[in-house]
Each structure stands twice: as C-alpha cells, then as structure tokens.
C-alpha positions as CSV (number, residue, x, y, z in Angstrom):
1,M,43.9,-38.9,23.5
2,E,41.4,-40.7,25.8
3,K,42.8,-43.0,28.5
4,K,41.5,-46.2,26.9
5,Y,43.6,-45.5,23.8
6,R,46.9,-45.1,25.7
7,L,49.8,-47.4,26.5
8,A,51.1,-46.6,29.9
9,K,53.2,-49.4,31.4
10,N,56.8,-50.0,30.7
11,E,56.1,-53.8,30.2
12,Q,53.7,-52.9,27.4
13,F,56.3,-50.8,25.6
14,K,59.0,-53.6,26.1
15,R,56.7,-56.2,24.7
16,I,56.0,-54.2,21.5
17,Y,59.6,-53.2,21.0
18,R,60.7,-56.9,21.4
19,N,58.0,-58.8,19.6
20,G,56.4,-56.2,17.3
21,Q,57.0,-55.2,13.7
22,S,58.5,-51.8,12.8
23,M,58.1,-49.5,9.9
24,A,59.7,-46.1,9.3
25,N,60.0,-43.1,7.1
26,H,62.3,-40.1,7.6
27,Q,60.2,-38.5,10.3
28,F,58.6,-41.4,12.3
29,V,59.2,-45.0,13.4
30,V,56.1,-47.1,14.1
31,Y,56.2,-50.3,16.1
32,S,53.0,-52.4,16.2
33,K,51.9,-55.7,17.6
34,P,48.4,-57.3,17.5
35,S,46.6,-57.1,20.8
36,K,43.9,-59.6,22.0
37,G,42.5,-57.9,25.0
38,T,41.2,-54.7,23.5
39,E,38.5,-53.7,21.1
40,H,40.3,-50.7,19.8
41,F,43.9,-49.6,19.2
42,R,46.3,-48.4,22.0
43,V,49.1,-46.0,21.3
44,G,52.2,-44.8,23.0
45,V,54.1,-41.7,21.8
46,V,57.9,-41.4,22.2
47,V,60.0,-38.3,21.7
48,S,63.7,-38.8,22.5
49,K,66.0,-36.2,24.2
50,K,67.8,-36.0,20.8
51,I,64.8,-33.9,19.6
52,G,65.4,-31.1,22.0
53,N,64.7,-29.8,25.5
54,A,61.5,-30.6,27.5
55,V,59.5,-27.8,26.0
56,V,60.2,-29.0,22.5
57,R,59.6,-32.6,23.3
58,N,56.3,-32.0,25.0
59,R,55.0,-29.8,22.2
60,M,56.0,-32.6,19.7
61,R,54.2,-35.2,21.9
62,R,51.1,-33.1,22.0
63,V,51.1,-32.5,18.3
64,M,51.6,-36.3,17.6
65,K,48.7,-37.2,20.0
66,E,46.4,-34.6,18.3
67,I,47.1,-36.1,14.9
68,L,46.4,-39.6,16.2
69,R,43.2,-38.3,17.9
70,H,41.9,-36.8,14.6
71,H,42.5,-40.1,12.7
72,K,41.5,-42.6,15.4
73,H,38.6,-43.8,13.3
74,D,40.9,-44.6,10.5
75,I,43.3,-46.8,12.5
76,I,42.6,-50.5,12.7
77,S,41.4,-52.0,16.0
78,N,43.1,-54.7,18.2
79,V,46.6,-53.4,17.8
80,D,49.1,-51.8,20.1
81,I,51.2,-49.0,18.5
82,I,54.3,-47.0,19.5
83,V,55.1,-43.9,17.4
84,L,58.6,-42.5,17.8
85,A,59.5,-39.1,16.4
86,R,62.8,-38.6,14.6
87,K,64.8,-35.4,14.5
88,A,63.5,-34.5,11.0
89,T,60.1,-33.6,12.6
90,L,61.6,-30.4,14.2
91,N,61.3,-28.3,11.1
92,M,57.9,-29.4,9.9
93,N,54.5,-27.7,10.3
94,Y,51.3,-29.5,11.4
95,K,50.1,-30.4,7.9
96,Q,53.5,-31.9,7.0
97,L,53.6,-33.9,10.2
98,E,50.1,-35.2,9.7
99,S,50.9,-36.3,6.1
100,S,54.0,-38.0,7.2
101,M,52.4,-39.8,10.1
102,K,49.5,-41.0,7.8
103,H,52.1,-42.2,5.3
104,V,54.0,-44.3,7.8
105,L,50.8,-45.7,9.4
106,R,49.5,-46.7,5.9
107,K,52.9,-48.2,5.1
108,A,52.7,-50.3,8.3
109,G,49.2,-51.5,7.4
110,L,47.5,-49.8,10.3
111,I,45.1,-47.7,8.4
112,S,41.8,-49.5,7.7
113,K,41.1,-50.5,4.1
114,K,38.2,-48.1,3.7
115,Q,40.4,-45.1,4.4
116,R,43.2,-46.0,2.0
C-alpha cells in the first residue's frame, strides 16, 4: 500500500475509533470516518495478539494490505478506514479473506456505487 493511503499516527486511529462508525462480520471489523483533508481513502490495518505470534500477525497484515491494494479503485474517497482482523481469519485462504473483506466494506458503504 502506498504511503499516501496509510494511517500512521496514533491520534488518527483514536479519532476514528472514538468518532467513527463500525461494521463487522465474523472475520473483520471496519471502522470508518469521513475525512476532509484527503482526495482518496486512508487505511490502517490492525491485527491483535489474539491472532497469533508475530509471524502470523505480520503475514495476516500483509495479506489484508494486498487485498486493499487490489481493490483501492473500488473504495470511496475522502474516508479514513481501520480494518481489524478477527481470529476467524486464521483458517481462511486468500480468496475467502478477499470475499469476506469485500463483504464487510460493502456492508459499511465503503465500496463505490459503480462496483456494487
């Protein structure tokens, strides 16, 4: 994921957790908040220690970022997003993860109308 699409600062994460909306399915939780200062979306990926050790968490983070990178043209602009992985993601392959993430993003209203 390119740098301009990333959330990096702790204050940004706190603002979205506190003031944003959330949507979930069994595999992912998505927090989102409209953003005025950007012309595209920004995303932060969170994988808790409940998921596994560092190797497992980093692999999950890489897979999630790759899914978002492939679908970056489908996601609406001017929004900050946090995607949190749940434990159910451990036993899923790439296609299942991709389908589940698209489902929760669509459910949260973050996929542009033309892609629905």
